[in-house]
GUPATOR-995755 format. One line per 8 residues: for each residue x negated, z, y of N, C-alpha, C. Coordinates in steps of 0.001 Angstrom, whole numbers, plus 500000, padded with zeros to 6 digits. Atoms other than C-alpha are relative to their C-alpha. Layout:
X Z Y X Z Y X Z Y  ...
***
This chain:
498500 500101 498565 500151 499866 500240 499020 500220 500719  500575 500040 498810 499023 499378 503375 500201 501051 501146  499943 498873 498959 498265 502228 506289 500634 499303 501336  499662 500552 498711 499521 501700 509651 499198 500938 500764  500906 499707 499498 496627 502345 511891 500449 501392 500957  499394 499178 499314 497212 505657 513893 499260 499629 500853  500718 500672 498400 496973 505259 517758 498916 501155 500414  501460 499088 499727 493493 506999 519183 500941 501125 500745
499380 499048 499170 495843 509021 521624 501190 500602 498762  498965 499053 500768 498540 509941 518920 499668 501054 499430  500060 498582 500363 498905 513225 517873 501615 500361 499998  499088 499415 500185 501815 515279 516203 499833 501112 499790  500378 498821 500042 502690 518644 516166 501382 500373 498186  498919 500164 501206 504285 520106 512880 499974 501803 499583  499754 498843 500338 505442 523790 512062 499682 500251 498504  500310 499580 501547 504147 525638 508610 501571 500249 499416
498973 499565 500598 507413 525400 506604 501006 499033 500146  499269 500786 499045 509023 522896 509332 500437 498874 499537  499264 501404 500701 511107 519686 508295 500347 499194 501463  500224 500816 498608 510564 518155 512160 498741 499727 500344  501155 500330 499535 507661 516316 513150 500437 499727 501480  499910 500384 498513 507324 515569 516932 498826 499628 500820  500976 500600 499543 505176 513577 518712 499932 500005 501565  500181 500012 498690 503315 513773 522358 500473 498678 500660
500236 501293 499584 504418 510823 523926 500975 499338 498813  499453 500817 501016 506230 507747 522129 499117 499539 499059  501102 500320 500662 503950 507663 519372 499803 498908 499020  499780 501202 501112 505906 505246 516965 500715 498955 500458  498875 501136 499288 507710 503290 519677 499301 498423 499360  500264 501307 500507 507907 499711 517971 499470 499839 498933  500844 500062 501520 506052 500703 514661 501265 500256 498971  498929 500260 500876 507955 499735 511845 499990 501363 498918
500027 498721 500692 508702 503291 510629 501513 500056 498949  498411 499942 500590 511825 503686 508053 499808 501239 498937  499921 498644 501056 513029 506633 505611 499313 499343 499069  500386 500642 501358 511081 506207 502424 498227 499897 500281  501246 500471 499516 507650 505671 504377 499474 501718 499744  500611 498395 499918 504805 508754 503910 499064 499922 501035  500890 499509 498833 503410 510546 506454 499050 500607 499780  501498 499198 500387 499808 511742 506115 499127 500680 501079
500584 498998 498825 498287 514690 508239 498315 500800 499183  501169 499080 500248 494485 515487 507127 500276 499268 498767  499935 500738 501285 494799 515694 503301 501206 500187 499258  498585 499858 500675 498503 516374 503087 500635 498952 500430  499113 500942 500087 501106 513705 502373 501575 500779 499896  498826 499809 500059 504842 514071 502627 500911 499107 500290  498740 501071 499489 508139 511729 502554 500703 500183 501250  499335 499989 498410 509650 510782 506083 501790 499732 499256
498317 500283 500427 513761 511170 505047 500567 499726 501464  499488 500159 499189 514630 510259 508378 499321 499573 501533  500780 500436 498325 513539 508631 512124 501351 500442 501068  498705 500028 498904 515911 510063 514586 499821 499660 501388  499993 500792 498903 514354 508760 517628 498652 499600 500304  501217 500534 499276 511180 507532 519647 498944 500907 499692  501078 498731 500121 509379 510865 519237 500158 500994 498674  500090 498887 500851 510725 512877 516234 500545 499038 498420
499634 500256 501403 510880 512454 512120 500488 501016 499456  499377 499231 500773 512754 514077 509546 499080 500078 498765  500808 500334 501360 510571 515330 506371 500741 501304 499282  499638 499027 501008 511235 517819 503483 498810 501069 501058  500764 498615 499693 509958 521433 504023 498168 499789 500057  501662 500236 500092 505793 521010 505000 499330 501006 499364  501077 499485 500716 503381 522511 502964 498896 500135 500444  501288 500349 499783 500565 521779 504760 499452 500934 501267
500331 498800 498957 500316 524930 507343 500135 499057 501491  500414 500524 498652 500806 524560 510827 499231 499136 500516  500632 500843 499387 499612 521473 512674 500270 499961 501499  499954 500295 498310 499239 521261 516455 498970 498912 500656  500825 500812 499259 498318 518099 518232 498772 499364 499031  501321 500766 500778 496501 516147 515324 500336 498986 499589  499857 501103 500538 496161 512858 514061 501153 499386 498610  498652 500244 501449 498698 511058 511626 499487 498699 499502
499935 501259 500614 498949 508092 509229 501266 499916 499383  499138 500204 500405 501864 506287 508354 499654 499445 498441  500220 500807 501069 501978 504707 504762 501317 499197 499775  498706 500747 499995 504430 501853 504494 500056 500126 498373  499432 500118 500844 505928 502798 501472 501281 499835 499083  498491 500240 499680 509491 502310 501722 499985 498784 498514  499493 501271 500600 510786 499553 498581 500278 499281 500816  499209 500984 499443 512611 497606 500602 499205 499005 500651
501311 500763 499061 509395 496437 502347 499570 498724 498903  500168 500648 501135 509154 494426 498894 500464 498425 500428  499438 501492 499579 509762 490398 499926 501549 499966 499214  498635 500460 500796 513382 489634 499127 500848 501153 499666  498967 498776 500213 514220 493328 498688 501882 500139 500617  498809 499954 498926 516951 493345 501571 500830 498653 499943  499256 501175 500181 518185 489840 500778 500807 500291 499118  499512 499334 501530 519196 491174 497072 501059 500670 500659
499046 499191 499881 521070 493466 498524 500840 499954 500716  499303 500814 499535 522681 491669 500919 501368 499192 499024  499179 500584 501270 524005 489127 498312 500937 500556 499301  499566 498940 500721 524774 492133 496432 501506 500464 500706  498870 499984 499057 527081 493196 499312 501147 499229 499956  499433 501029 499872 528506 489623 499745 501070 499882 498729  499567 500289 501409 529381 489540 495961 500964 500825 499535  498980 499407 500417 531293 492473 495718 501306 499995 500843
498675 500249 499518 533359 491782 498596 500708 498759 499452  499238 500815 500693 534303 488736 497097 500549 500042 498909  498982 499028 501105 535623 490586 494365 500724 501012 500228  498640 499228 499653 538011 492659 496300 501106 499640 500053  498716 500225 499931 541459 492476 495470 500587 499379 501755  499238 500065 498133 543121 490713 498650 498970 498462 500369  500796 500847 499113 540376 488348 499675 500601 499003 500220  499306 501446 499569 541596 485015 500966 498804 498792 499655
500339 501230 500161 540472 481673 499590 500529 499170 501068  499482 501326 498977 540466 478912 502404 500606 498790 499145  499777 501316 500905 542260 475703 501101 499723 499147 500956  500522 501196 499158 540797 472470 502822 501437 499205 500513  498765 500796 499277 543026 470189 504860 500816 498990 499094  500075 501419 501446 542776 467513 501949 500880 500431 499182  499160 499550 501325 544179 469640 499518 501828 500373 500492  499017 499133 499937 547816 470441 498821 500142 501146 499126
499812 498731 500718 547310 473496 496637 498293 500711 499843  501048 499518 500001 544307 475496 496180 499152 499906 498368  500809 500345 500972 541307 474747 493527 500625 501120 499083  499697 499326 500979 542954 476347 490047 498754 500790 499474  501183 499151 500473 539422 477427 489304 499465 501053 500870  500363 498760 499207 538818 479513 491945 501198 501292 500060  499395 499104 499623 540219 483110 492711 500034 501002 498713  499403 499171 501458 541374 485947 490357 501260 500914 500710
498728 499590 499771 544413 487790 489953 500173 501178 501071  499695 498706 498895 545871 489755 493114 498887 499156 501562  500892 500448 498554 543822 487317 495702 500980 498741 500359  499066 501140 499248 545685 484876 498131 499134 498823 500717  500707 501321 499271 544726 481410 499561 500855 499759 501075  498753 500409 498666 545956 480193 502969 499093 498656 500420  499896 501277 498999 545742 476622 504698 500098 500477 500929  499473 499958 498864 545171 477230 507921 500476 499107 500974
499363 501042 498984 546182 474026 509327 501599 499777 500288  498870 500158 500314 549412 474031 507673 500877 501548 500197  499511 498223 499972 550055 478011 507691 500546 500324 498261  499104 499313 501420 550936 477666 503780 498932 501115 499135  500577 499210 500586 550145 480327 501625 499879 500486 498492  499811 499467 501296 549440 481486 498020 499496 500838 499423  500494 498947 500675 549091 484162 495707 499699 500002 498273  499830 500435 501355 547245 484167 492608 500323 500853 498977
499426 499268 501040 549199 485708 489345 499639 499387 498377  499778 500685 501662 548608 485270 485582 499119 498881 499941  500853 500784 499919 545727 482681 486276 500499 498989 501038  498991 501358 499512 548255 480449 488413 500228 500483 501604  499674 499833 498841 548300 480023 492046 501713 499514 500254  498571 499969 499839 551847 480732 493404 500514 499924 501025  499320 500541 498818 553356 478954 496411 500801 501282 500836  498911 498892 499629 554553 481801 498758 500682 499756 501306
499048 500316 499247 555953 479857 501688 498901 499554 501288  500338 500693 499038 554590 478729 505031 499812 501020 501173  500058 499200 499115 553404 481319 507648 499686 499565 501171  500439 500360 499330 553036 479997 510916 500465 500144 501119  498847 499956 498565 554175 480687 514650 500885 499211 500573  498893 501274 499289 556750 478908 516627 498741 499706 501001  500929 501098 498978 555124 476131 518716 501024 499335 501341  499191 500709 498813 557309 474962 521878 499510 499058 500387
500614 501239 499904 557539 471590 521871 501042 498950 501436  498836 500790 499193 560666 470909 524486 500817 499358 499686  499005 500779 500449 562924 468572 524573 499665 498984 498554  500446 500816 501681 563003 466575 520899 499833 498362 500644  500826 501323 499722 561102 463175 521118 500570 499555 498576  499792 500667 501505 562367 460936 518185 498670 499127 499670  501107 501082 500019 559035 459295 518550 498455 501289 499313  501184 499277 500444 556754 462684 518154 500095 500693 498527
500337 499307 501412 555595 464331 514804 500302 501867 499968  499684 498494 500144 556945 467825 514128 499216 500755 498249  500369 499168 501105 555528 470371 511480 500855 501491 500077  499248 498697 499971 557013 473864 510326 499423 500565 501190  499821 499023 499082 557689 476162 513273 499485 499355 501571  499765 500449 498474 557614 473854 516254 501661 499764 499994  498337 499795 499228 561077 474033 518030 499978 499030 501697  499611 501037 498612 562868 471691 520524 501445 500380 500174
498570 499982 499734 566025 471501 522435 500659 498744 500310  499265 501141 499687 568621 469174 522380 501400 500388 499692  498471 499776 500462 572159 469135 522961 500464 501164 500938  500213 498545 499470 572099 472732 524793 499611 500927 498873  500469 498922 501397 570821 474301 521228 498493 499896 500243  501082 500121 500384 567482 474850 520118 499622 500134 498865  500177 500185 501672 566237 473949 516615 498695 500462 499921  501481 499759 499892 563110 474974 514888 499695 498901 498452
500188 501162 501425 561379 472333 511947 499920 500893 498813  500279 499375 501126 561570 473721 508527 499730 499365 498907  500172 500575 501029 561099 471258 506599 498084 500255 499504  501340 499711 500301 557312 471720 504623 499188 498428 499929  500784 501109 499848 556407 468175 505010 500116 499311 501630  500202 500607 498809 555654 466862 508716 500680 498801 500119  499144 501127 499956 557520 464023 510082 500357 499946 501327  499258 500536 498492 559487 462103 512975 501220 499513 499740
498865 501119 500326 562422 460250 513117 501331 500792 499617  498777 499194 500938 564674 463177 512003 500671 500763 500957  499038 499745 498681 567165 463930 514956 500434 501428 499455  498548 498390 500243 568774 467821 515136 501063 499499 500241  500211 498522 501132 570613 469304 513797 499966 499362 498407  500321 500468 501572 569653 467360 510227 499446 501216 499715  500367 498288 500649 569583 470576 508158 498844 499830 499217  500931 500248 500811 567287 468970 505967 498533 500165 500845
501334 500409 499299 564432 468847 508631 500148 501240 500968  500035 499198 498924 565414 471373 511243 501353 501113 499832  499253 498742 499654 567159 475295 511456 500248 500127 501255  499365 499772 498419 569556 476232 514351 499050 501329 500318  500444 498614 499390 567515 479036 516580 500945 500436 500888  498870 499609 498983 570297 479048 519378 500800 499165 500398  499135 500776 499209 573198 477448 520854 500938 500321 500936  499697 499760 498778 575110 477474 523421 501768 500766 499144
498648 499738 500473 578774 479170 523216 501210 499338 499716  498555 500916 500093 582416 478072 522696 500237 500052 501452  499421 500004 498445 583970 476756 526152 501028 501175 499764  499181 498814 499658 585900 479884 527164 501583 499427 500982  498321 500333 499275 589680 479957 528289 499771 499573 501416  500068 500214 498983 590237 478675 531598 500237 500705 501106  499789 498354 499093 590340 481634 534296 501077 499488 500840  499197 500194 499193 593191 482087 536503 499336 499508 501388
500166 500712 498485 593318 480304 539930 499985 501231 500934  499827 499352 499046 592229 482246 542595 500906 499966 500921  499467 499913 498370 593638 481248 545600 501535 498784 499802  499132 500834 499847 596998 479287 546114 499755 498951 500934  499752 500883 498832 597339 476125 548254 500329 500210 501132  499337 499351 498707 597202 476402 551608 501245 499524 500513  498796 500312 499397 600411 476312 553137 500308 500781 501989  499877 499574 498657 601490 476757 557037 500892 501330 499880
499314 498633 500294 602415 480355 557395 501814 500032 500493  498482 500303 499596 606459 480896 557593 500538 501731 500016  499267 498577 500031 608415 484371 558360 500719 499996 498656  499093 499454 501171 610457 485723 555675 499684 499259 498735  500176 500668 501393 608342 484326 553074 499016 501355 499285  500489 499229 501139 606827 486577 549814 498767 499403 500129  501322 500327 500136 603273 486579 549945 499536 501239 499288  500766 499393 500740 601059 487866 547153 498490 499944 499783
501438 500027 500006 597618 489036 546451 499413 499182 498703  500569 500855 501030 597430 487026 542855 499327 500779 498883  500432 501208 499542 595823 485710 541338 501379 498804 499549  501017 500099 498792 596534 483324 542780 500467 500470 501460  499406 499612 498707 596742 484691 546072 500071 498928 501097  499326 501370 499296 598594 482978 548573 499003 499899 501240  501181 500500 499079 596473 481396 551168 501107 499087 501335  498974 500421 498719 598113 480451 554956 499202 498778 501075
500521 500557 499054 597207 478254 557703 500855 500610 501557  499072 499619 498990 598105 480348 560670 500526 499734 501453  499515 500803 498573 599865 479519 564086 498385 499555 500554  501597 500294 499174 595969 479670 565407 499148 498826 499550  500818 501510 500773 595062 476689 562806 499008 501351 499003  501050 499427 500739 592658 479628 561028 500847 500137 498411  499679 499632 501281 592948 480021 557184 500257 501429 499572  499649 498431 500055 594227 483479 556033 500329 499981 498208
499798 499428 501313 594155 485025 552380 500688 501223 500027  499171 499297 500294 596814 487324 551359 499055 501378 499352  500587 499125 501091 595508 490849 550554 500768 500934 499771  498859 498907 499923 598372 493038 551078 501543 499029 499534  498811 500274 500552 601525 491931 549046 500907 500454 501303  499375 499467 498842 604169 491828 552037 501223 498625 499957  499091 501373 499138 607389 489702 553448 499688 499630 501376  500330 500473 498734 606404 487830 556373 501170 500289 500911
499382 499533 499205 607427 489565 559482 499296 498976 500972  501213 500796 499199 605365 488520 562789 498992 499852 499472  501187 500457 500352 602290 486746 562138 498927 501248 500715  501115 499046 499218 600406 489002 564728 499890 501412 499337  499535 498864 500420 602047 492073 563740 499337 500265 498443  500645 499915 501600 600930 491670 559843 498710 499726 499986  501436 500296 500045 597736 490399 560795 499149 501619 500484  500426 498607 499516 597025 493775 562954 499960 500939 499080
500029 499361 500707 597890 495437 559934 499093 499979 498752  501247 499863 500824 595472 494592 557754 500086 498803 498624  499904 500610 501097 597351 492173 555441 499639 498538 499769  500489 501254 500174 595774 489055 555826 498559 499824 500576  501235 500678 499959 592015 488049 555569 499632 498481 500282  500720 501020 499372 589971 485408 557672 499266 499377 498919  500880 500591 500801 588519 482933 555218 499600 498638 500506  500343 501628 499667 588286 479797 557384 500294 500067 501693
499591 500080 498560 587918 479876 561087 500347 499122 500981  499378 501049 499747 589632 477215 562822 499307 499868 501711  501133 500080 498632 587505 475547 566635 501752 499678 500473  499083 500432 499108 591529 475130 567732 500314 500629 501014  499611 499698 498795 592228 475606 571264 501241 500961 500548  498576 499088 499870 595328 478354 572148 500579 499062 501182  499139 500592 499108 598165 477501 574205 500590 501044 500475  499172 498651 499237 600296 479936 576622 501186 499329 500590
498745 500444 499409 603898 479845 577485 500281 500983 501271  499717 498896 498630 603175 482642 580509 500168 499040 500988  499618 500926 498940 604502 481109 583624 499207 500827 501215  501129 499895 498905 601681 481043 586442 500120 499039 501056  500052 500652 498569 601377 479750 589866 498358 499537 499990  501287 500635 500169 598249 477404 589899 499000 500385 501194  501287 499575 498455 595258 479060 592281 498798 500381 499092  501455 499871 500618 591603 479214 591952 499244 501649 500247
500527 498333 499555 591302 483207 593081 500893 500457 499103  499054 498771 500661 592388 486112 591148 499994 500058 498331  500131 499884 501560 592953 487401 587446 501792 499565 499553  498660 500581 500262 595500 485676 585656 499643 500117 498521  499537 499458 501431 596928 487023 582054 500809 498847 499793  499168 500608 500592 598264 484717 579704 500007 500819 498201  499885 499753 501280 599800 485339 576487 499844 498855 499050  500138 501218 501206 598690 483150 573429 499494 500876 498325
500473 499888 501477 597677 482840 569955 499305 501137 499701  500616 499064 500124 596186 486025 568237 498765 499063 498665  501270 500679 500590 592843 485431 565985 499070 498795 500387  500540 501374 499656 591432 482559 567922 498293 500220 500086  501474 500296 500117 587498 481662 568013 499602 500816 501351  500854 499524 498552 587044 482822 571836 499257 501258 499734  500421 498767 500027 584856 485492 572608 499692 500318 501712  499913 499852 499033 584742 487438 575524 498804 499530 501069
500877 501085 499481 582675 485680 578325 499970 498452 500127  499753 501738 499976 583865 482154 577408 500556 499396 501299  499484 500436 498994 584995 480014 580529 500856 499022 499284  498769 500763 499994 588364 478335 580026 500602 498858 501234  499346 501020 499576 590397 475689 581444 501621 500124 499713  498481 499988 500346 594183 476315 581743 500847 498977 500516  499833 500920 499188 595662 472870 582407 501864 499977 499091  498749 500316 500468 599611 472230 582160 500188 498793 499290
499942 501198 500800 600358 469938 579423 500681 499047 500065  499410 500547 499501 602838 468411 580952 499858 499190 501042  500626 500782 498855 601072 467683 583955 498659 500718 500228  501125 499340 500280 597422 468239 583266 499015 499813 501261  500825 499494 498744 596084 467682 586826 499922 500995 500652  500039 498781 499186 597180 471075 587431 499786 500683 499024  501320 499075 500651 594539 473488 586515 499448 500904 500499  500565 499053 499478 592975 476532 586853 499033 500390 499352
500775 499579 501085 589827 477752 585015 498874 501133 500774  500919 498897 499186 587152 480852 585397 500027 500730 498393  500336 499188 501027 585595 483284 582929 500563 500964 499300  499197 499354 500458 587677 484827 580322 499523 501509 498959  500094 499280 500824 588065 487866 578159 500785 499993 498616  498709 499956 500815 590310 487712 574937 499978 501022 499066  499666 498991 501246 591863 490246 572564 500619 499455 499184  499425 501299 500991 592562 488374 569182 500627 500781 499443
499130 499154 500394 594498 491331 568332 501496 499938 500478  498879 500336 499137 597183 490996 570690 500287 498722 500681  500232 501783 499491 596652 487195 571651 500131 500539 501586  500228 500038 498434 595858 487935 575421 498566 499249 500520  500954 500860 499217 593683 485675 577574 499701 500543 501491  499971 499761 498139 592524 487498 581321 498948 499135 500618  500724 500956 499127 591151 484793 583415 499650 500636 501573  500338 499683 498605 588927 485587 586222 499943 498716 501012
499754 501763 499275 589852 482039 588111 499204 500229 501330  501073 499972 498761 587417 480838 590746 500152 498455 500173  499444 500796 499302 588915 477493 590753 500889 498980 499237  498755 500451 500163 591726 475211 590548 500202 498481 500343  500059 501714 499360 592967 471709 591002 501672 499872 499811  498828 500354 500327 596488 470754 592115 500934 501156 500715  499223 498654 499536 599451 473461 592588 501744 499530 499803  498866 500106 500589 602848 474305 591329 499653 501287 498931
499864 499075 501142 604211 476986 588539 500166 499850 498963  500061 500751 501222 603699 475899 585169 500012 501273 499062  500270 498929 501325 604415 477777 581513 499844 499284 498870  500534 500948 500852 603050 475172 579572 498566 499688 499592  501302 500133 499787 599333 475886 579637 499415 499811 498189  500973 500442 501131 596742 474195 577093 498553 500786 500713  501541 499251 499412 593200 475931 577049 499423 499416 499478  501302 500927 500463 589798 473999 576912 498819 500705 500395
501130 499603 499207 586555 474958 577078 499189 499065 500624  500727 500761 499064 584424 474192 579684 498767 500566 500496  501058 499608 499845 581114 474402 581052 500063 500408 501322  499775 499297 498789 580130 476553 583861 499692 498630 501467  500066 500770 498641 580356 475017 587445 498796 499744 500230  501256 500248 499197 577508 473551 589144 499839 500357 501259  500052 499805 498719 576134 474143 592132 500901 499290 500891  499694 500971 499004 578279 472768 594984 499067 499601 500706
501035 500981 498838 576714 470181 597286 498608 500167 499082  501413 499789 500742 574052 469193 594907 499321 499739 501279  501342 500516 498975 571973 467637 597840 499874 501345 500624  500324 498723 498816 571868 471358 599499 499527 500895 499143  500983 498914 500625 569804 474339 598961 501060 501310 499733  499419 498790 499841 571555 477612 598324 500176 500679 501171  500192 499517 498209 570820 479017 601620 500656 499169 500935  499322 501066 499476 572110 475550 602813 501377 499988 499853
498122 499876 500806 575260 475644 600844 500773 500982 501270  499559 499028 499332 576001 479149 602238 500278 499644 501885  499826 499993 498742 575575 478134 606026 500903 499122 500000  499014 501552 499703 577437 474753 605976 501459 500204 499693  498946 499640 500357 580278 476615 604253 500319 501035 500680  499592 499403 498546 580546 479191 607172 500534 498818 500944  499312 500792 498610 580600 476554 609597 501329 499124 499708  498233 500687 500405 583584 474334 607757 500728 500908 499767
498399 499108 499750 585566 477487 607230 500114 500396 501501  499758 499278 498397 585214 478596 610834 501040 498790 500595  499122 501033 499377 587047 475184 611361 501637 499647 499273  498855 500242 500909 589754 475840 608715 500759 501351 500019  499005 498419 499641 592769 478090 609715 500599 500816 498732  499213 499118 501295 593617 478863 605854 498700 500878 499966  500919 498859 500486 589810 480858 606039 499968 501220 500685  499789 498928 499154 591030 483413 608664 501110 501037 499557
499080 498977 500701 592539 486764 607851 499409 501038 501754  499718 499149 498858 593481 489142 610873 500360 501336 499557  499985 498169 500104 593060 493225 610531 500504 500513 501577  499806 499587 498522 594914 495388 612993 500606 501142 499446  499615 498734 500251 595795 498837 613372 498657 500758 499799  501475 498889 500104 593635 501833 612223 499785 499806 498537  500682 500892 501080 591995 499871 609250 499011 500341 499639  501708 500022 500705 588751 499767 606964 500257 499154 499486
500444 501530 500963 587360 496842 605674 498870 500033 499622  501254 499695 500613 584532 497034 603156 499717 498386 499755  500426 501678 500426 583013 493006 602838 499690 500284 498380  500142 499958 501449 583331 492396 598966 498726 499669 499792  501279 500208 500589 580570 491693 596792 499713 498737 500223  500415 500908 500156 578852 488553 597273 500879 498982 501170  499391 500466 498868 580902 487298 600164 499336 500598 501598  500220 499724 498506 580263 486909 604135 500575 499936 500716
499005 499919 499089 582273 487555 606802 499741 499846 501229  500578 500421 498952 581910 485735 609978 501178 500776 501315  498952 499584 499519 583538 487678 613009 500286 499379 501263  499657 501261 498823 584983 485841 616013 500590 501042 501196  499715 499424 499175 587224 488646 617634 499986 501323 499437  499981 498788 500483 586798 492329 617413 500095 501192 501107  499937 499249 499143 588145 495193 619286 500290 501393 499716  500130 498245 500392 587495 499196 619166 499846 499686 498171
500481 499857 501743 586015 498596 615625 498314 500743 499969  501242 499419 500311 582849 500282 614507 499501 499801 498393  500564 500034 501768 580485 499656 611293 499794 501466 499761  500350 498754 500597 580089 502638 609058 498614 500631 500210  501320 499530 499373 577271 504870 610240 499235 499648 501099  500241 500417 498993 577483 503260 613369 500474 500928 501202  499389 498920 498655 577907 505206 617149 500785 498809 500649  499393 500963 498628 578751 502051 619292 501570 499229 499195
498782 500461 500846 582314 500676 619230 499721 498063 500273  499726 501496 499563 582911 496787 619109 501013 499482 500890  498933 500513 499201 584662 494866 621974 499622 498124 500086  500623 501226 500366 583891 491062 620719 501003 499357 500652  498873 500796 499956 586320 488465 622294 499288 498620 500539  500767 501001 499814 584856 484694 621719 500302 499041 498610  499433 500689 501122 586657 482227 619621 499255 498393 499050  501150 501071 500123 583382 479853 619747 499526 500213 498276
500830 499881 501426 582021 479557 615868 498644 500053 500518  501679 499795 499897 578641 479532 617345 499749 501051 500736  499984 498645 500078 579211 482721 618476 500502 501219 499354  499937 499349 501230 580437 484285 615749 498988 500624 499410  501288 499388 500516 578049 486959 614111 500325 500446 498327  499959 499697 501296 577965 487588 610280 500095 501825 499946  500267 499088 501487 578744 490587 607694 499789 499784 499058  500759 500155 501605 577015 490968 604924 500983 500822 499043
499283 499109 501301 578523 492495 601372 499923 501250 500531  499750 498622 500032 579212 495922 601309 500009 500753 501366  500184 498863 498912 579133 496888 605262 501895 499985 499945  499033 499621 499210 582170 498448 606156 500395 499991 501487  499336 499804 498485 584387 498223 609595 501051 500430 499874  498491 499247 500003 587135 500342 610549 499967 500499 501696  499785 499546 498520 588739 501486 613612 499109 501192 500440  500921 499016 499314 586675 503593 616012 500254 501389 500428
499518 498748 499586 589044 506180 616648 500302 500216 501364  499667 499744 498799 589029 505662 620305 501439 499524 500861  498692 500869 499392 591559 503005 621385 501363 500657 498955  498342 499906 500482 595580 503518 620395 499489 499165 498380  500080 500949 501112 594612 500647 617908 498964 499122 499882  501380 500959 500248 592079 498132 616631 500325 498843 499473  499334 501399 500675 592167 494605 615776 498421 499463 499565  501356 500865 500233 589405 492386 614069 500524 498552 499451
499640 500971 500272 589760 488784 613440 498655 499222 499140  501005 500129 500731 587656 487293 610819 499971 498708 499344  500484 500814 500937 586155 484130 608879 499899 500430 498446  500455 499773 501022 586388 484326 605480 499894 499119 498725  500534 501132 500906 584691 481471 603380 500469 500139 498479  499839 500339 501644 585376 482708 599776 501473 499474 499887  498305 499954 500507 589235 482446 600239 500057 497666 499908  499668 501431 499623 588663 478308 601017 498805 499410 498748
501045 500518 500694 585234 477837 598824 500454 499591 499059  499812 500666 500921 586936 476605 595775 501015 498718 499669  499265 501238 499904 589099 474062 597338 498702 498356 499717  500689 501053 500510 587546 470792 595835 499440 499222 501213  500498 500881 498859 586978 469312 599688 498466 500747 499993  501209 499079 499471 584017 472383 599873 499119 499317 499254  501158 500311 500775 582002 470397 597292 498659 499563 500803  501349 500165 499038 579913 469213 600466 500382 500434 501270
499367 499424 498590 580718 471514 603094 499253 499680 501339  500235 500417 498791 578365 470106 605485 500728 498330 500558  499047 501205 499742 580002 466612 605345 501320 500348 500475  498474 499557 499865 583171 468689 605524 500266 500235 501617  499991 499363 499047 582167 470533 608766 499952 498586 501211  499995 500979 498911 581162 467485 610628 501186 498746 500050  499035 500791 499376 584261 465483 609850 501338 500914 500251  498901 499769 498999 586479 467997 611067 499654 500682 501534
500537 500016 498445 584256 468604 614245 500725 498550 500540  499739 501387 499286 584548 464800 614710 501860 499927 500026  498448 499786 499711 588651 465290 614108 500138 500589 501235  499966 499409 498904 588363 467537 617034 500299 498931 501070  500132 500540 498861 587880 464572 619467 501466 499021 500095  498391 500730 500317 591605 463156 618331 500926 500557 500750  498733 499529 500017 593521 465879 619496 500462 499724 501469  499644 500409 498501 595367 465232 622869 500180 501290 501040
500127 498924 498883 594757 467360 625962 501451 500480 500391  498683 500019 498977 597842 469150 627599 499863 499917 501070  499853 500412 498503 598857 467972 630499 501010 500762 501046  498722 499447 499123 600816 470051 633750 500085 498761 500954  499760 500753 499023 602653 468167 636080 500832 501153 500888  499477 499003 498893 603863 469824 639349 500583 498905 501323  499544 500747 499129 606026 468191 641697 500307 500846 501484  499791 498883 498918 606326 469336 645277 500831 498742 501219
498890 501022 499088 609117 468035 647820 499103 499523 501444  500439 500622 499346 608318 465561 650269 499595 500991 501613  499779 499146 498837 607276 467745 653790 499735 501309 499753  500358 498689 499908 606898 471031 652272 498805 500592 499920  501181 499100 499991 604246 473411 652491 499485 500044 498400  500586 500038 501691 601362 473151 649731 500269 501469 499362  500283 498921 500587 601654 476006 647357 499032 500110 499208  501460 499403 500456 598838 478442 645936 500714 500262 498682
499928 499305 501165 598797 478591 642541 499055 501177 499279  501197 498729 500611 597189 481888 640771 500039 499260 498595  500323 500503 501123 595545 481016 637696 500966 500718 498778  499165 499059 501238 597938 481660 634415 501387 499939 500673  498644 499857 499660 600804 481165 636499 500697 498591 500638  499503 500917 499484 603202 478412 637311 500666 500004 501197  499573 499846 498757 604400 477714 640776 501098 500127 500263  498613 499569 499587 607468 478968 641982 501150 499169 500655
***
C-alpha cells in the first residue's frame, strides 16, 4: 500500500485512550482520506472510522499514549480504492433497483405493446407518447388503459388529428377524444371517438313579460304592477311604469303619491292655459304639466298658440310635482291677454346694440329714454324711494328731497335732458321733512329697455331728436281795436 506523505508542518494531537484526532490547521484539506484508511503516529497505527471535517478524524480508542503536535502518516488501505470496486458497487445498486417490484419499463413509440421478454410480475410498463400503461402478471403484460391529461384543442377542426385526452368545443358543448387510436375527420358527437364533457342546458320556459305595451294614460283605468306592469305615456309625454296598483284619478296626484316611476324622459315642451297679459317685465306664473324636463334656471319663451307673434320670455323656475312655471320676464313682443301658451327653450339674450360697448349702451339708453314719455315716473308726497339693483335713475325735477345720509335738500327744476343727473342703484331718495310735501320726477330706462325699439338706443335717440323738429310751435294772436292805446301784456298773462 502507498502512504500519503505527511505535511512538513502537519501535526496532530490525540489524547491517550481518545477517539478524536485533531490537527493544527487544515492538515488534510484536499487529501483523499476515507474511512478504512490507516493512521500511523510514530510506531503506532489505528483504523480511521470517520472523517468529520477538514481538521478532525474519528478512530477507535487510541492506545499509543497521549500525542501532542506530532507528525503523522495516512496509509490508503480502504478496499474500495482498488480499481473498479466503486463501479461494481454502483452496478450492484442499479441491478437491485431494476429488480424492485413496480419499476417502470418504458415502451418505445414504435411499439404497440411492451416486449414480452422484459419485466417481472408486479412491474409496470408505460408508453409516454400515448399514455398507455400495462401491468405484468403471470408472465403477461396486461393493458390497463390510457393515462393522459386533458389537452385543450379549442373549437373542433375536421382536418386536425386527435388523440386520447384532447378535448374540443362543438355546438355549445365540449367533448373529449376517447378512442385509443389517433384520428381525424370524426366530428362530435360521434360516440366511437368522443365522450361528452359538458353541454348547455335545456332551453328554459319563457319568462313573464315585465312590461305591458306603452299606452296613453287615462283616468278611471285600473293600473297594475304586473307582471306585466302597466306602462303609460303621461300627459307630459314621459313614459312611466306603475309601481303601486291603483285606479287612475288625477295623473299629477297619482305621480306625487309615488304610484308611477319615470322610466323615459321626454323633451316635449310644456303648455299652459293660464290667462296672462303680454309683458316684458315682472313675474309670470303659469300652470303647466308635471314631470317636464325643465330645471331651475331654464330660459323659456311663452308664445300664444293661436298668435305666436305675441310672446314673453325670461329665466324660469319649475315645480315638477305641482306643475308650476315661474318666469321672471325680461323681454316680450306683441300685446294682449292670452290663455293658450306654448313654452319653448330659448337662448340668453345677446347684448342689445351689438355695435355699442356696455358703457355706450347704458349712456344712449338713458338719452333715448329721456325722450320717451313711457320711461317717466312721478313720486309725490312724503315718499321714500330706493333705486333698484342694476338700474340708474335720471332726475329732471326734484323738490324738497334728500339723499339718505345727506344733509342738504334738493330743489332742482329743469326738464332739459342735458341737465338731468344720475342716481345709482342702491341710493335712497326721500322727503326731507321740511316742506309740506315733496315731489320727484325721474326717467327710469328699465321701464322701456326691453322694447325691441331699444336694440340700438343711439340710433333711437337721434331718431327721436330729429322728430322734434317736426313739432309745430304754438302761436298767440292778439287783436287791438284801431285807435286804442297799446296794452301791456305781463309775462304769463293774456291781455284783458
